[in-house]
N, C-alpha and C positions, 0 to 999 in steps of 0.2 A: 333642680338644685338639691345637692346632697347636704343634709344638716350636719353630718359628721365632719364634713370638709369645709364648713362655712364658719369663719371666725365670728364670735359674738360681737366684738368691737376691735377696731384697729385702724391703721392707716389705709386709705384707699390706694389703689395700684400706682397712681402718679404722685403720691406723697402730699397732695394738696387737698385732701378730703378726709373727713372722718367717716369710716365705713362701719356700719352696724346693722344687725338684724333688727327689723322693726317688730318689736315684741307685741305691739297692739294688734297685729294681724294674725298671730299664731293662735291656734294650731292650723287654721284653715289655709293660710298662705305663708310661705317662707319667702320673704322679700328683703333684700339688702339695700340700705339707703346709702347714698353718697352725699354727705353734708359738707358745705364749705363756708356758709355765712354764719355769723353769730346768732341771728334770730332763729335760723334753722336748728342750730345745736342747742340753744336755750330751750326751744320748743320740744325737741326730742327728749331732753332730760326731764322737763316739767311734765310732759304728757306720757312719760313712762315708755317711750319707744326704746330707750335704753334704761335699765333699772337694775337694782342690786348695788350695794355700796361699792364694791371693788370696780365693777364695770362703769359706774358713774364716775369714779375717780379717774380712770384711764380715759374715758370720753372727754372729761373736762380738761385733762392735760393736753390731749391732742387738740381740743377746741381752742385752748389758749395759744398754742403754737400757731394754729391757723389764724387766730386773731392777730398775731404778730405780723403775719404776711400782709394784713390790710393797713397797717400803720405806715403812713406816707411821710417819713422823716428820716434823715440820716444823723440826727442829733441824739446821742444815747440818752441824755437826760429827758428829752421830750418823749423819746420812745418808751422809757420806763414809766413815765407819767401816764401815757395813753394805755400802756399795758395794764396798769393798775385799774384803770377805768373799765377795761374789758373784763378783767378778773372779777370785779365787783358785779358786773352784769351777769356773768355766768354763775356766780355764787348765789344769785337771787333765785335760781331755778327751783331749788329744793332746800328746805330749811333743816332737815333732820339728819340726812346721811353725812356723817362726819368726813368720809373719804372725799366728798366733793371739795370741801374746804382745805383738807389736807393736801390734795393734789394741786390745787390752785396755788396754795401757799408755797409748796415745794417748787413749782415752776417759777414763781416770782422770785424766790430766793436765789435760784440759779442765775437769773438775769441780773439781779442786784449785786451778786458776788463778782460780776465781771463788768462793772459800770464803765470802766475805761475802754472797753472793747468796741469796735465798730458795730453798727446795727446789724450788718450781715452776719457777723460772728455771734451776736446775741441770739439771732433767729436760729442759727445752726445749733447752738447750745440748748435752746428750748426744744428743738426737734429731737436731739439726742436724749434729753431727759425724759421726754414723753415715751420714746421707744424703750428706754431702760425701765420705766415704770410698768410698761406693758409686759416686758419679759419677767420682771420681778413678781408681778401678780400671778402669772402662770406657775412660777416656781413656788411661791408662797402657798397657793392652793394645793399644790401637790404635797407639800409638807403637812398641811392640815389633814389631808387625806391619809397620809401615812400614820400620823398620830392617832387619828380617829378610827382607822380600820382595826387597830389593835384592840379596840373595845368591842368589836363585833364578833359574834360567834356564828358558826355555820347554822343557817336556818333561822336566825333572828328576824323578828319583825320590827321594823323601824318606822316610826311615825315622823313625818315632817310637815311643816306649815309654811305656806307661801312658796316662793321659789328661791332657793339659795344654791342653785346648781350651775352648770356651765353657762346658762343664759344670764346669770347674775355676775359673772366674772369673765376673764379672758379664756380660762380653761379650767376644767374640773369642778369649779364651784367651791363653796365653803361647807355648808351642811350636807351637800351631796357628795363632796369629795371623798369622805371615808367609804361611801358605797361604791363609787367608781373604782377606787383603789382596791377595795375588797374583791370586786369583780375581776380585776386584773390578776389578783392573787388566787383566783379560783374558788373564792369563798362565796357561797350563795346566801343572799339575804332577801327578805321580802320587804317592800316599801309600801306604806300606807300614806297616801298624799291627801291632806286636807284640801278641799275645794278652794278655800280662802276667799271668802266674800269680802268686799263687794266686787273686786276686780278679777277674781277667779284665777289668780296666778298659779295656784296649785293644779287646777283643772286644765288651764290653757298651756302652762309652761312646764311645770314639774312633771305632770303626767306625760306630756309630749316628749320631753327630752329623755326621760327614763325609758319610755316605751320604745323610742327610736334606738336606744342603747341596749335593748334586749334584757332589761332588768324587770323582774317580777314586781309589778306595780298594781295596787288597788286604789282607786279613787274613792274618797269619802266626802260626803257633805260635812261641814264643820261641826254640826251637832251630832255626828255619829262617833266622834273620837272616844267619848266616855264608854259607849257600848263596846267598841273594839278593845279598849283597855280591860274592861270587865271580863270580856271573853278570853283574855290571856293571849291575845294576838300580838301585843306590843311589848317588846323587851327593852326598847331604848327610844328616846326622843332626840332628834337632831334638828336644830333650827339655826338660822343665820342671825345676823344682827345688822342694824343700821348705825347704831352708836352704843358703845358700852361705857358706862361711867366708871370712875376710879374705884368705886366700891363693888363693882360687878353688876349693878343694876343695868338691864339691857333693854333698849328700844328695838323692837322688831315689828313686823307686820301685825296689824290689829288682829286679835284672836290668839296671839302667842301666850299672853297671860293666862287665858282660860286653859290652854293646853298644859301649861306649867302647873296650874292648880290641880288639874286632873291627874297629872303624872305624880304629883306629891301625894295625892289621896291614895293612888294605887301602888305607891312605892316603886315607881318606874324611874330609872335614871334619866335626867333631863340635862342635855348638853347644848351649849351655845357654841357655834363654830364661826370663827372670824379671824382675819389677820390682825396683827398688832396695830395696823393703821386704822382699824375701826374702834380701837380703845382710846378714849379721850380722858387722859389723866387730869386735864384741866376742868373737867366736869365732875364734881365730888360725888353726886348721887343722881339717880334718875329724876329727882324733882326738878333739876335744872335743864332737863332735855326738852327742847321745844318740839311739840308735836304738831305736825302738819295737818291742817284741816282741808279736806278736798271737797269737790263739787257735790251738791246734793243729788245731781242727776246720775251719779254713779250708783246710787241706791234706788232711785225712783224710776229710772227710765232706761239706762244704758243697755241692759241685756234683754229687754222685753220688746215684743212687737207693738204692744200697746202699753201705755203708762200703767204701772202697777201700784201706785199710791195716790191718794187724793191730791189734787192741785192745792198748793198752799200749805201742805203739811210741813211741820218743822222736821229737819233732818240733822242728826249729829253724825258726822262722817270723818272721824280721825283716821289718819293713815296708819298710825302705829299705836301700840300700847307699851308700857314699861313693865317688864318682869323683874320683880325684886330679887336681889342676890340670894335671899334665903331659900328660894325655890330652885336654884340652879346647882346641879351636881358638880359641873366643871365647865370651863371655857377652853375649848380646843383651839389653839392658835398655831401659827406657823413656827413658833419657837417652843412649843410644848403645851401641856395641859395645865392650866391654872385651876386650883381648887381652893375652897374656903380656908382661911379668910381672904377674900379676893383683893382687899386693899393692899395686902402684903404680897400675895402671889403675882398679881398683875404688875405691880411696881418692880418686882424681882425679875420678871421677864424682860422688862425694858432695860434694867441695869445689866443683865447678862448680855444684852446685845450691843452694849457700848464698847 
């Protein structure tokens, strides 16, 4: 199976399945799943078989359309009621990624806007909306790449944390989109990818996809970033986001805050890359962002042949941390680059798109 020709997430060939790369198996095995039932799709989102805010959103949209196929009624009101129940079920898979809720809300609004239509038509509209969201994500990430690539100079060293590349979206990625676009433009950059504990998305996913794409990539353990910066190897930091508050505070994979603090110390520009769908103007600051707590086994057991921590030891395992807006140089979106003060610049990007 060729990675370059394998979609991260999309419709299965017969249109009745959610097709996605199982990212828990990478880099050892490239396997594409065909998911049809709600428990399968919920588990795939919860267990990070599909991950990355944009990819989660597209998967959820397709998942809700597939849920509509399971609803056995021809009464539009009853259909909408049951659709709302299935929406709530899928929304419970992950609490932090705002794209999950955004995508499900958008799908539900399409159905609600056509309440008087037959159920068959409502299903058709849901299918069309999910397909449109898939296409929009690819175009959005391309625009992020174009805005971000303008910041890159020939030979620059770029540090990234976690995976915000093609595997986190439909195509291109968010934080890696500027690097892919720069490659298309003939501009050579070097990428330093943090390993990203405890789930190793940098080692398993970012290093995998960049290496597959022929981009000069060096893998770092998370605690090596400071030394790399001190050595002068890093000219720019690009990271993704799972939720951005109205003031610019950004939730991203645990460890991002530490990278931002280091970049601030060494006076290295720190950019967040995300589509406008990841910006939540209803969340005033990072203080209101709910941080997902994950299983202790991800720290004590998951990657080891034998348990590497005492039985019964307490484990704190947050999936994300919040980087304060004061540490962020700019937020690269699909509608331009927002700069401080973010409460004004982010709102202005939304206004410009109306």
